[in-house]
C-alpha positions in Angstrom: 36.5 25.6 -12.1 35.1 23.2 -14.7 32.5 20.8 -13.3 30.8 18.0 -15.3 27.6 16.3 -14.1 27.1 12.7 -15.2 23.3 12.0 -15.1 22.5 15.7 -14.9 18.8 15.2 -15.5 17.8 14.0 -12.0 15.6 16.2 -9.8 18.4 16.9 -7.3 21.3 16.7 -9.8 19.9 19.3 -12.2 19.1 21.7 -9.3 22.7 21.3 -8.0 24.0 21.9 -11.5 21.9 25.2 -11.6 23.2 26.2 -8.2 26.9 25.5 -9.1 26.5 27.3 -12.5 25.3 30.4 -10.7 28.6 30.6 -8.7 31.2 33.0 -10.0 34.1 31.3 -11.7 32.4 28.0 -12.4 31.7 26.4 -15.8 29.1 23.5 -15.7 28.5 20.8 -18.3 26.5 17.7 -18.1 25.2 14.5 -19.8 22.4 12.1 -19.5 20.7 9.4 -21.6 17.2 10.9 -21.0 15.9 14.1 -19.5 12.3 15.0 -18.8 10.5 18.1 -17.6 10.8 20.0 -15.4 14.6 19.3 -15.6 14.6 19.6 -19.4 13.1 23.2 -19.4 15.2 24.3 -16.4 18.5 23.1 -18.0 17.6 24.6 -21.4 16.7 28.0 -19.9 20.0 28.0 -18.1 22.0 27.0 -21.2 23.0 23.7 -19.5 21.0 21.2 -21.5 23.3 18.7 -23.3 23.2 19.2 -27.1 22.9 15.5 -27.5 21.5 12.8 -25.2 23.7 9.8 -24.3 27.2 9.3 -22.9 30.2 10.8 -24.7 33.5 9.8 -23.1 35.4 12.0 -25.6 34.0 15.0 -23.8 35.7 14.0 -20.5 39.0 15.8 -20.9 41.9 16.5 -18.5 40.9 20.2 -18.1 37.7 19.1 -16.1 38.4 19.8 -12.4 35.7 17.6 -11.0 32.9 15.1 -11.9 29.6 15.0 -9.9 28.1 11.5 -10.3 24.4 10.9 -10.1 22.7 7.8 -8.9 21.1 7.2 -12.3 24.5 6.4 -13.8 25.9 2.9 -13.7 29.4 1.9 -12.5 30.4 1.1 -16.1 29.2 4.4 -17.5 31.6 5.3 -20.4 32.1 8.9 -19.1 32.7 7.7 -15.6 35.2 5.1 -16.8 37.1 7.8 -18.8 37.1 10.2 -15.8 38.6 7.5 -13.6 41.3 6.7 -16.2 42.2 10.4 -16.3 42.3 10.6 -12.5 39.7 13.4 -12.3 38.2 14.0 -8.9 34.8 12.3 -8.6 32.2 13.5 -6.1 28.8 12.1 -5.3 25.9 14.5 -5.0 25.9 14.5 -1.1 29.7 14.5 -0.9 29.9 17.7 -3.0 27.2 19.3 -0.9 29.2 18.6 2.2 32.4 19.9 0.6 30.7 23.2 -0.3 29.2 23.6 3.2 31.8 22.0 5.6 32.5 25.4 7.3 28.8 26.1 7.9 26.4 25.1 10.6 24.5 22.1 9.1 20.9 21.2 9.9 19.8 17.8 8.4 16.3 16.4 8.4 16.0 12.6 8.0 13.4 9.9 8.5 11.2 7.6 6.5 8.5 10.2 6.1 8.0 14.0 6.5 11.6 15.0 5.8 10.7 17.1 2.8 7.9 19.0 4.6 10.0 19.5 7.7 13.0 20.8 5.8 10.6 23.1 3.8 9.1 24.5 7.0 12.6 25.3 8.4 13.6 27.0 5.2 10.3 28.9 4.9 10.7 30.4 8.4 14.4 31.3 7.9 13.7 33.0 4.6 10.8 35.0 6.0 12.9 36.1 9.0 15.8 37.1 6.8 18.2 34.4 8.0 20.3 33.4 5.0 20.8 29.6 4.5 22.2 27.3 1.8 19.9 24.3 1.3 18.9 21.2 -0.5 15.3 20.1 -0.4 13.4 17.4 -2.3 10.5 19.5 -3.5 9.7 23.0 -4.8 8.8 25.5 -2.1 6.7 28.6 -2.7 9.1 31.6 -2.8 12.2 29.5 -3.6 13.5 29.6 -7.1 15.3 26.2 -6.9 15.6 23.1 -4.7 19.4 23.7 -4.1 21.3 26.8 -3.1 25.0 27.2 -2.5 26.7 30.5 -1.5 29.8 31.9 0.0 27.8 34.1 2.5 25.3 31.9 4.3 26.2 30.8 7.9 23.7 27.9 7.8 23.0 24.9 5.5 19.8 23.0 5.7 19.6 19.6 4.0 16.9 17.0 3.5 18.7 13.8 4.4 18.0 10.8 2.3 18.8 7.3 3.5 19.0 5.9 -0.1 22.3 5.0 -1.7 24.9 7.7 -2.4 26.1 6.7 -5.9 27.1 3.7 -8.0 30.6 3.9 -6.4 29.4 4.5 -2.8 26.6 2.2 -1.5 26.3 4.1 1.8 23.2 6.2 2.7 23.4 9.8 1.3 22.8 11.4 4.7 25.9 9.8 6.2 28.0 12.4 4.2 26.4 15.5 5.9 27.8 15.2 9.5 25.1 17.6 10.9 25.5 19.8 13.9 21.7 19.6 14.4 19.7 16.7 13.1 16.1 15.6 13.0 14.7 12.1 12.6 11.0 12.1 12.1 10.4 8.3 12.3 11.5 5.0 11.0 9.1 2.9 8.8 10.7 0.2 6.6 11.4 1.4 3.0 13.9 0.8 0.2 13.7 -3.0 0.7 15.9 -3.5 -2.4 18.7 -1.8 -0.4 17.8 -2.8 3.1 16.3 -6.3 2.8 15.6 -6.5 6.6 14.2 -4.0 9.0 17.2 -4.2 11.4 19.5 -3.2 8.5 17.2 -0.3 7.7 17.2 0.9 11.3 21.0 0.6 11.5 21.6 3.2 8.8 19.6 5.7 10.9 21.7 4.7 13.9 24.9 5.5 11.9 23.4 8.8 10.9 22.6 9.7 14.6 26.2 8.8 15.5 27.4 11.3 12.9 25.7 14.3 14.7 28.0 16.7 16.6 25.6 18.7 18.7 21.8 18.1 18.9 19.5 15.2 18.0 15.8 16.0 17.7 13.6 12.9 17.3 10.0 11.8 17.4 9.4 10.6 20.9 6.7 7.9 20.1 9.1 6.0 17.8 10.6 3.1 19.8 13.5 2.7 17.5 14.4 6.4 17.8 14.1 6.2 21.5 16.7 3.4 21.5 19.0 5.3 19.2 18.8 8.4 21.3 19.6 6.4 24.5 22.8 5.1 22.9 24.2 8.5 22.0 27.0 9.9 24.2 26.3 12.6 26.8 28.0 15.2 24.6 25.0 15.1 22.2 21.9 16.9 23.3 18.8 14.8 22.7 15.4 16.5 22.3 12.3 14.4 21.9 9.1 15.9 20.4 5.5 15.0 19.7 3.0 16.9 17.6 2.3 20.6 18.0 -1.0 21.2 19.9 -1.2 25.0 20.0 -3.8 27.4 18.9 -2.0 29.2 16.0 -4.1 28.8 12.8 -2.2 26.9 10.1 -2.6 26.4 6.4 -1.3 22.8 6.6 -3.2 20.1 8.4 -3.0 16.6 9.6 -1.4 15.0 12.7 1.8 14.1 10.8 2.2 17.8 9.7 1.8 18.9 13.3 4.7 16.5 14.1 6.7 18.0 11.3 6.0 21.5 12.5 7.1 20.8 16.0 10.4 19.3 14.8 11.1 22.3 12.6 10.4 24.6 15.5 12.9 22.9 17.7 15.6 23.0 15.0 15.0 26.7 14.4 15.2 27.3 18.2 18.7 25.8 18.2 19.9 28.6 16.0 18.2 31.4 17.9 14.7 31.7 16.4 12.3 32.4 19.3 9.4 29.8 19.4 6.7 32.5 19.2 8.3 34.0 16.1 8.5 30.6 14.5 4.8 29.9 15.0 3.8 33.4 13.8 5.8 32.9 10.6 4.8 29.3 9.9 1.1 30.1 10.0 1.2 31.2 6.3 3.2 28.1 5.1 1.1 26.3 2.5 3.3 23.2 2.1 5.9 21.8 -0.2 5.0 20.7 -3.8 3.2 17.3 -4.0 3.0 17.1 -0.2 -0.8 17.2 0.6 -0.9 19.9 -2.1 -4.3 21.4 -2.7 -5.2 21.1 -6.4 -8.6 22.7 -6.3 -11.8 23.1 -4.3 -15.4 24.0 -4.8 -17.4 25.8 -2.1 -21.1 25.4 -1.5 -23.5 26.9 1.0 -25.0 25.5 4.1 -27.6 26.9 6.5 -26.5 27.3 10.1 -28.8 29.0 12.6 -30.6 30.6 9.7 -27.4 32.0 8.2 -25.9 30.9 4.9 -22.3 29.9 5.3 -19.7 28.7 2.8 -18.3 25.2 3.1 -16.1 23.0 1.0 -18.3 20.5 -1.0 -15.6 19.2 -3.4 -11.8 19.2 -3.0 -8.8 17.5 -4.6 -5.3 16.9 -3.2 -2.2 15.3 -4.5 0.6 13.8 -2.5 3.9 12.0 -3.0 2.8 9.2 -0.6 3.7 5.7 -1.7 5.1 3.9 1.3 2.7 2.3 3.8 3.3 4.8 6.6 3.0 7.8 4.3 -0.1 6.5 2.7 -1.8 5.9 6.0 -0.9 9.2 7.5 -2.0 11.2 4.4 -5.4 9.5 4.2 -5.9 10.0 7.9 -5.0 13.7 7.6 -7.6 14.3 4.8 -10.2 12.3 6.7 -9.7 14.4 9.8 -9.7 17.7 7.9 -12.8 16.9 5.9 -14.9 14.6 8.2 -18.1 15.3 6.4 -16.9 14.5 2.9 -16.7 11.1 1.3 -13.0 10.2 0.7 -11.9 8.8 -2.6 -8.2 7.8 -2.6 -6.2 6.6 -5.5 -2.5 5.5 -5.2 0.1 4.1 -7.5 2.6 1.4 -6.6 5.6 2.9 -8.4 8.8 2.5 -6.4 11.0 -0.5 -6.4 10.1 -1.5 -2.8 6.3 -1.0 -3.3 6.3 -3.4 -6.3 8.2 -6.2 -4.5 6.0 -9.2 -3.6 7.8 -9.6 -0.3 7.0 -6.0 0.7 3.3 -5.9 -0.2 2.1 -7.2 3.2 3.4 -3.9 4.7 0.4 -2.2 3.1 -2.2 -4.1 5.2 -5.1 -1.8 6.2 -3.2 1.4 5.2 -6.1 2.6 3.0 -8.9 1.5 5.4 -9.9 5.1 6.3 -10.9 5.9 2.7 -14.5 5.3 1.6 -13.3 4.3 -1.9 -9.7 3.2 -2.5 -8.1 2.5 -5.8 -4.6 1.0 -6.2 -2.8 1.1 -9.6 0.4 -0.6 -10.8 1.8 -1.3 -14.2 2.9 -4.9 -14.7 5.4 -3.7 -17.4 7.3 -1.7 -14.8 7.6 -4.9 -12.7 9.0 -6.7 -15.7 11.4 -3.8 -16.5 12.7 -3.9 -12.9 13.1 -7.7 -13.2 10.9 -8.2 -10.1 8.8 -11.2 -9.2 5.4 -10.9 -10.9 2.4 -9.8 -8.8 -1.2 -9.9 -9.7 -4.1 -7.6 -8.9 -5.4 -10.2 -6.6 -2.1 -10.3 -4.7 -2.3 -6.5 -4.2 -5.9 -6.6 -3.1 -5.2 -9.3 -0.6 -2.1 -7.4 0.7 -4.1 -4.2 1.4 -6.7 -6.4 3.1 -9.8 -4.2 3.1 -13.0 -4.5 1.1 -12.9 -0.8 0.0 -9.8 -1.4 -2.2 -10.1 -2.0 -6.0 -6.9 -2.7 -8.0 -6.2 -1.6 -11.6 -3.4 -2.5 -13.9 -4.5 -0.3 -16.8 -4.3 3.5 -16.4 -7.1 4.1 -18.9 -9.4 1.8 -16.9 -8.5 3.6 -13.7 -9.2 7.0 -15.3 -12.6 5.8 -16.6 -13.5 4.5 -13.2 -12.6 7.9 -11.6 -14.6 9.7 -14.2 -17.7 7.5 -13.5 -18.0 8.8 -9.9 -20.0 11.8 -8.7 -17.8 14.2 -6.7 -20.5 16.0 -4.7 -19.5 16.2 -1.1 -16.2 14.3 -1.9 -12.5 14.7 -1.2 -10.3 13.3 -3.9 -6.8 12.3 -3.0 -4.3 11.2 -5.7 -1.1 9.7 -4.3 2.0 8.7 -6.3 5.7 9.3 -6.8 5.0 8.9 -10.5 2.1 9.9 -12.8 -0.2 6.9 -13.0 1.4 6.3 -16.4 0.9 9.7 -18.0 -1.9 11.4 -16.1 -1.5 15.1 -15.7 -2.7 14.9 -12.2 -3.6 18.5 -11.6 -5.6 18.9 -14.8 -7.3 15.5 -14.4 -8.4 16.1 -10.8 -9.7 19.6 -11.7 -11.8 18.1 -14.4 -13.2 15.5 -12.0 -14.3 17.9 -9.3 -15.5 20.6 -11.6 -17.2 18.3 -14.2 
């Protein structure tokens, strides 16, 4: 089988390409107009890096069996146009995942927040218990070589279910392709306003997803929209509500939202025969998914307690993918709760399409109120590049609505401000789906708390 990936450089796309290339009898090629690390290195090491960037329709030949189309490509992409002229079968990323796993028991985790961590928890437990599964997850997990696995032997497939668009040719949500046997929805908080311009439209795509489930729907009980969706499902679908885990098992992860994720993951694993006590025993060593409340570094000091010197954290730094209002608020609350005696310095970047829209900014009201010092960064050039309505630093500050927030539009100025602070007895939290325009977040944060 010859498979060609158009827009191979995406995080999910390049991991799928690596997974397909590892299957016997498959030959993989790909193209993109730009590829950055880590995809660049991964593709080069696997011999899949295109020898020239750009789109080359002459490379789309009749002997190609299938095209896998990434969201980064446009509908008028020259290679896509050529493939359609030749009548080559074209798959979207989620469509191909379904095609490869349609005879497996599929577990899909969706929701506006927590889906990567919840998916990672399920996979971590299954791997440690020796239960083979194919998977697709949106972050690197410790102990897993890649973010996608496809095999001919696994009985189960575990997917992170994204509500964003499928492809330039298919404007439905990705997770509508997966038709899960067992599904989790962690909560609904308005996002992707460019695709779902009203909250009811956003809720409706989750309703469609729930109606694609064939066996079991696991949902966060305190979400009113999920309650309504669950009530609408036919009696043939088992519905299981959950709240956060409140047990006594010590965990490496923390925060109320992670205890919710943990409980959802436990219920999903129970559905395929994993005993609850075995799940909790295994998950205790789970340290989290990459960029999800990921510990960068910490510095321990001493305190005197009843005449005995004890170690305690005096400086600590985390990074997180949080960028939407609900994720931002939950992540800050988790660090505040975990380090109640430390000053909390939180920096976040408005980077996604939705977060930079003037009409969406009011959703951020009070979401950084729990931080002692809060910095918000955005790049006006990105707004211009995305052809969005201009916003000012004052607009952003007013939208966040609390006095602790300071807004920056220059990355160097933000870095200088962060360097000017003392980090004694401080927790630093860096939150973005980008890089604050070129900051190597791990190295920068380590310098700050160790300086």
